[in-house]
C-alpha positions, 0 to 999 in steps of 0.5 A: 500499499502506498502511503497517502501524502498530501503533497501528491494532491496539494493543489486546491484549484485543480481539485475544485476545477476537476471536480466540477468537470467530472460531476458534469462530464459524466453526462456529456453527450458523445460529441462533448466527450470527444471535444473534451478529449481532443482539447486535453490530447492536443495540449498533451501533444503540444507538450510531447512534441516540444518537451519530451525527448522520445516523441520529438525524436520519433517525429524527427525520424519519421517526418511526423510533425505535431500539425499532422495530428488534427483529430482523435483519429490521427492518434494512430499516427503515433506508435504503440509504446510497449513495456519493452520501450519503457525498460530499454529507453525509459529516460527519453519519456521524461519531460524537459524541466521534469522536476517542475511537475512534482514527479513521484517515482513508482515501479511495477512488479517484475512479473513480465520482465524487469520492473518498469519505472515511471513517475506520477506528477501532481496533475495526474495524481489529482485526476486519479483521486477525483475519478476514484472519488467520483466512482465512490460517490456513485455508491453514496460514499462521501469523501472523508468518511472512514474507510478500510483498505485491505490487501491480499499480501503481508503488510509492510508495517508492524502489527495487523493494522495501521491507521492512516489519519491523513486520509482517515483510512484503516490499512490491513491485510487479510493475512492478519485476520484468521478465525481466532482473530476475526472478532478483533477485526470486527471491533477495529471496524466498529472503533473507526466507524468504517463505512467503505471497504476498498482492496483486493476482491479476494481479501474482501471475499475471505473476510466476508466468509470469516465474518459469516462463519463467526456469526458477525453481521453488524459491521457491514459496510455501506460501500465495497470497491474492489481493485487490483485484480479481477473480481471473479464471479463466485467472489462477487455473488458471495460478497454482494449476498453477505453485505447486501450491496452491489460491488463496484469493480475497477480497472486502473494501471500504475502507468496512469493511462486508463481508468474503468470504474463500475457503477451500481447498475453494473456498467463498466464506464471508461473515464474519458477525462482521464485517458483515451482507451482504444480496444484493438483487434489483432490487426490493430484496428478498433474491436467491434462491439462485443469483440475482444481486443487489447487495451491501448491507452493514452494518458491525458494528464501526466506531463512529467512522464507522458505515455501515448498509445501505451499497450497495457497487455490487458484485454476487454470487450467494447460495448455500444449499449447505454447504461441503466444508471444514465451516465453517458460515459462509454462502456466495456462489456467486460474486462478479460485480461489479468486472469491469473490463477490462485496459489494454495498456501500451506495454511490452506488459503488461496493466495493471489497478488504474488506479483509484488514478490518480484517488485525488486527484481532486475534484468528479468525478461519474463517470469512465471509461477507454476503449482502442480501439487499442494505444498509445492511450487516452481518459478521459472525465469527467462533472464536478461543480460546482467541477471544475477542468480542472488535474485532467486534467493530473494524471490524465494524469501519473499514467496515464503513470507506469503505462502508459508515458510514450509512451502517448497519452492524451486527456481528454474532459469530457462530460455522460454516460459513453460506454459503459454496461454496464447495471446494472453500472458498468465503469470500464475498457473495452477495445475491443481484441480480448483486452482483456476479463477 
C-alpha cells in the first residue's frame, strides 16, 4: 500500500476545477466527450512534441509533425508504446524540466520482465483521486468518511493494521485475520466507524466469509470497491449476498493511462477525462462491439512522464449500449485480461497478488509461477543480460513470507516459459484441481 501524502494532491484549484468537470462530464453527449478529449490530447501533444525526447525524436526520424495530428482519429499516427520501450529507453519519456511537475517514482512488479520505473506528477495524481472519488460517490460514499483498505499480501508495517489519519484510512491485510482474531477485526471496524471497504477482491471475499462463519453481521459496510485484480463471479456473488449491497469493480494502471469504473447498475464506464482507451483487434484496428481486443491507452494528464498509446497487455470487450444508471461515459462489456490463477498456501488459503514478490527484481525478461501439487511451487525465470542468481534467493524468501515457510519452492532459469496461454500472458498457473479462477 502506498502511503497517502498531502503533497501528491496539494492543489486546491486543480481539485475544485476537476471535481466540477467530472461531475458534469459524466453526463456529456458523445460529441461533447470527444471535444473534451481532443482539448486534453491537443495540450498533451503540444507538450510531447516540444518537451519530451522520445516524441521529438520519433517525429524527426519519421517526418511526423505535431500539425499532422488534427483529430482523435489521427492518434493512430503515433507508435504503440510497449513495456519493452520503457525498460530499454525509459529516460527518453521524461519531459524537459522534469522536476517542475512534482514527479513521484513508482515501479511495477517484475512479473513480465524487469520492473518498470515511471513517474506520477501532481496533475495526474489529482485526476486519479477525483476519478476514484466520483466512483465512490456513485455508491453514496462521501470523501472523508472512514474507510478500510485491505490487501492480499503481508503488510509492510508492524502489527496487523495501521490507521492513516491523513486520509482516515484503516490499512490492513487478510493475512492478519484468521478465525481466532476475526472478532478483533470486527471491533476495529466498529471503533473507526468504517463505511467503505476497498481492496483486493479475494481479500474482501475471505473477510466476508470469516465474518459469516463467526456469526458477525453488524459491521457491514455501505460501499465496497474492488481493485488490483479481477473480481471473479463467485467472489462477487458471495460478497454481495453477505453485504447486501452491489460491489463496484475497477480497472486502473500504475502507468496512469486508463481508468474503468463500475457503477451500481453494473456498467463498466471508461473515464474519458482521465485517458483515451483504444480496444484493438489483432490487426490493430478498433474491435467491434462484443469483440475482445487489447487495451491501448493514452494518458491525458501526466506531463512529467507522458505515455501515448501505451500497450497495457490487458484485454476488454467494447460495448455500444447505454447504461441504466443514466451516465453517458462509454462502456466496456467486460474486462478479460489479468486472469491469473490462485496459489494454495500451506495454511490452506488460496493466495493471489504475488506480483509484489518480484517488485525488486532486475534483468528478468519474463517470469512465471506454476503450482502442480499442494505444498510445492516452481518459479520459471527467463533472464535478461545482467541477471544475477542472487535474485533467486530473494524471490524465494518473499514467496515464503506470503505462502508459508514450509512451502517447497524451486527456481528454474529457462530460455522460454513452459506454459504459454496464447495471446494472454499468465503469470500464475495452477495445475491443481480447483486452482483456476
